[in-house]
C-alpha positions in Angstrom: -0.2 0.1 0.0 1.4 3.4 -0.5 2.0 5.9 2.1 0.2 9.3 1.9 1.6 10.9 4.7 3.3 13.6 2.5 0.7 13.8 0.0 -1.4 17.0 0.0 -4.7 15.2 -0.6 -4.1 13.5 2.2 -2.7 15.1 5.6 -4.1 13.1 8.1 -0.1 12.0 8.9 2.8 14.4 9.6 4.0 16.3 6.7 7.8 15.5 6.4 10.5 17.9 6.5 10.6 18.0 2.8 7.4 20.5 3.2 9.5 22.5 5.4 12.7 22.3 2.9 10.7 23.3 -0.1 8.6 26.1 1.5 11.7 27.7 2.7 13.2 27.5 -0.8 10.1 28.6 -2.5 9.5 31.8 0.0 13.5 32.4 -0.6 13.3 32.4 -4.2 10.3 34.9 -4.2 12.0 37.0 -1.8 14.7 36.8 -4.6 12.6 37.7 -7.4 11.1 40.5 -5.4 14.3 42.0 -4.6 15.0 42.1 -8.5 12.0 41.7 -10.4 13.5 42.7 -13.9 16.2 39.6 -13.5 13.0 37.4 -12.5 11.4 38.7 -15.6 13.9 37.8 -17.8 14.3 34.4 -16.1 10.7 33.8 -16.7 10.9 34.6 -20.1 14.1 32.3 -20.8 12.0 29.4 -19.1 8.8 29.9 -21.0 11.2 29.9 -24.3 12.8 26.8 -23.1 9.6 25.2 -22.0 7.8 26.0 -25.6 11.2 24.8 -27.4 10.9 21.3 -25.4 7.3 20.9 -25.6 7.5 21.3 -29.7 10.2 18.9 -29.8 8.1 16.5 -28.0 5.3 17.5 -30.5 6.9 16.9 -33.3 8.2 13.5 -32.0 4.6 12.5 -31.0 3.6 13.4 -34.4 4.9 10.5 -36.0 2.6 8.5 -33.7 -0.6 10.0 -34.8 -2.7 7.7 -37.0 -4.2 9.6 -39.6 -2.0 11.8 -42.0 -4.4 14.8 -41.4 -3.5 14.1 -37.5 0.3 14.1 -38.4 0.0 16.9 -40.3 -1.8 19.0 -38.0 0.9 17.7 -35.1 3.5 18.8 -36.9 2.2 22.0 -37.6 1.8 22.5 -34.1 5.4 21.6 -33.6 7.1 23.6 -35.9 4.9 26.8 -34.3 5.8 26.0 -30.7 9.7 25.1 -31.5 9.4 28.5 -33.2 8.0 30.1 -30.4 10.5 28.6 -28.4 13.6 29.7 -30.4 12.1 33.8 -30.8 11.5 33.9 -26.7 15.3 32.7 -26.3 16.8 34.6 -29.4 14.7 38.2 -28.6 14.4 38.1 -24.8 13.1 41.6 -24.9 10.3 41.1 -27.5 9.3 37.9 -25.5 9.2 39.8 -22.2 7.0 42.4 -24.1 4.6 39.6 -25.4 4.4 37.5 -22.6 3.6 40.9 -20.2 0.8 41.6 -23.0 -0.4 38.4 -22.6 -0.6 38.3 -19.0 -2.6 41.7 -19.1 -5.1 40.2 -21.5 -5.6 37.1 -19.1 -6.0 39.8 -16.2 -8.8 41.6 -17.7 -10.5 38.3 -19.2 -10.4 36.7 -15.8 -11.7 40.1 -14.0 -14.8 40.3 -16.7 -15.5 36.6 -16.0 -15.2 37.3 -12.3 -17.3 40.2 -12.4 -19.9 38.4 -14.6 -20.0 35.4 -12.1 -20.6 38.1 -9.2 -23.1 39.8 -11.4 -24.9 36.7 -11.1 -24.7 36.0 -7.7 -25.8 39.3 -6.7 -27.9 37.9 -3.8 -25.6 35.2 -2.5 -23.0 35.9 0.2 -20.2 35.3 -2.0 -21.0 38.2 -4.2 -18.5 40.7 -2.8 -15.7 38.6 -2.7 -16.0 37.4 -6.0 -16.8 41.0 -7.4 -13.5 42.5 -5.4 -11.4 39.6 -6.9 -12.8 40.5 -10.5 -12.0 44.1 -9.9 -8.6 43.8 -8.6 -8.0 41.5 -12.0 -9.3 44.1 -14.2 -7.0 47.0 -12.2 -4.1 44.8 -12.5 -4.6 44.3 -16.2 -5.4 48.4 -16.8 -2.0 49.3 -14.4 0.2 46.9 -17.4 -1.9 48.6 -20.3 -1.6 51.9 -19.2 2.4 51.1 -18.3 3.0 49.5 -21.2 5.7 48.8 -22.3 7.7 50.1 -19.2 5.5 47.8 -17.4 6.9 44.5 -18.7 9.9 45.1 -17.1 9.0 44.0 -13.6 5.8 42.7 -14.3 6.6 38.8 -14.8 9.1 38.9 -11.8 6.8 40.5 -9.6 4.0 37.8 -10.3 6.5 35.2 -9.6 7.9 36.4 -7.0 4.4 36.9 -5.0 3.3 33.2 -6.2 6.5 31.8 -4.5 6.6 33.5 -1.3 2.6 32.8 -1.2 3.4 28.9 -1.8 6.3 28.7 0.1 4.2 30.5 3.3 1.6 28.1 2.7 3.9 24.9 2.5 5.8 25.9 5.5 2.0 26.4 7.3 1.2 23.3 6.2 4.2 21.9 7.8 4.0 23.7 11.0 0.2 22.9 11.7 0.8 19.1 10.7 3.8 18.7 13.1 2.1 21.2 16.0 0.4 17.7 17.6 
């Protein structure tokens, strides 16, 4: 039988020291990203480039396993596009940072509109205000990026990475602490 004591889905046992270590590393990485968001932004862009390149190569390999020629052709086209996108991000980091930041702003805007729409449908529900505020903040973040573009591109990705790593690290440390408090 598999042990689930270190699984996030089953915290009935005590989380192991790995949870604490991962939390400390994530928090420290987040703090470093927040201290130098420009370097973190470039790192995010380069990682995205390598991921697109790697996924494109895997997609290309997998294309030959597709059954029909139509499926193979579509898989090959997708593979080529992913490889080209990855190579473009790696070869031209500044353009990549601009494109990724603009994409993040669009995602914030779309997410905010979706949350505001959901909140409007939940007007009579007690969760109306939290959902409405979350949607408004997402739209505000999008507008801040758009109105400060392209200057916002220099730090936005790094700040988002830093905030995410710090919050994730703190949550891992908290899970470890609560799980080992008894």
